N, C-alpha and C positions, 0 to 999 in steps of 0.2 A: 804294886809299883815300889821300886826301891828309891832311896834318897837321891841317887844320881839322876834318875829319870825325872824326879820331881823338881830338881834344881832349876832347869830352864823355865818351867812353868811358874815357880815361885819368883824368879827374877823378873819375868814378864809382868806378873801381877803387881809386884812391888814397884816396878817402873811406871805402870799405869796409875797406881795410887799416888805416887810421888808427882807425876805430871798433873794429875787432877788437882792436887793441893797447890802446886805452884801456879797453875793457870787461874786459880781463884784470887791470887794475890793482886794481879793487875786490876780486875774490876773492883775489888775492895778498896784498893788504893785510890782509884779514880773516884769512887763514890765518896770516900772520906774527904777528898779534895773538893768535890762538888758541894758537900755539906758545909764545909768551911766557907766556901764562897757564898752559899745561900744564907748562912748565919750572918756573915759580914754585910751582905746586901740588906738584910732585914734590919740590922743594927743601924745602918746608915739612913734608914727611912723613919727613924724615931720609934721603932718597935719596942725597944727596951722600956720606954716610958708609957707607950700606948697599949702594949700587949705584953706585960711583964711575965705572965705565967707561961705563955707560949714561947717567949724568948728563953726563959729559964729551962724549959723542957728541951728546946733545940740545942742549947749550949751543953746541957747535961748529956744528951744523947751523942753529941759530937765528941765530947770528952771520952765517953765510954767507947765510942767507935774507934778513937785513936788508941785507947788502951787495948782493945781487942786486936787491932791491927798490930800493935807492938808485941802482943802475945801470940801472934800468928793464927788467931782465930778469925779467919777471913770471912766466913759465913756470917758470924755475929757482927763483925765490923761493917760488912756491907748492909746488913739489915738495919743496924743502928744508924748508919750514915743516911740511909733512905728515910728513916723516921725523922732524923734531925732535919733533913731537907724539907719534909712535909711540915714539920712544926715551924720552921723558919718561914716558909711560904705563907702559912696561916698567920703567923705574927705580922708579916709584912702586909698581908691583906687586911688584917684588923687595924693596923696602923693607918693604912690608906683610907679605910672606911671611916675611921675616927676623924681623920683630917678633912675628908669630904663632908662629913656631918657638921663639923665645926664651921667649915666654909659656908655651907648651906644655911646654917643658923645665923651666921654673921650677915649673909646676904638678905635673909628674911628681916633681920633687925634694921638693916639699911633701908629696905623697902618700906618698912613701917614708919621710920623717921621721915622719909621723903613724902609719904602720903600725908602725914601730920603737917608737914610744912606746906604742902599743896593746899590742904584744907584751910590752913590758917591764911595763906595768901589769897585763896578764893573768897574766904569770908571777909577779908579786909577790902577786897575789890568790890564786893557787892554792897557795901555800906555806903 
């Protein structure tokens, strides 16, 4: 096969490769945006204080996903963005769990105090 006969084939292969790369940009960009939203949502629930390690991991991966997107490494950007979302959701879940545990503990303490008051009131009435 001479060079002229290969030229259309090379053009087609190049076009397919280029189309494949550009088609990855859109999902990667969407994933990075979703990861940003997930990290912001987790931050608004108190996760930075209640799940600091998970929030740090989510923020780090989101930052690296943005860097990969800027470098046009769309596969890495998409992977890191998905990991950032998972870390943010874990942080948010841990924060919610910590808040629920705190509320349950407070409720238990309130119940204990009420029981003591009832016992005291009942012992006063029986005298």
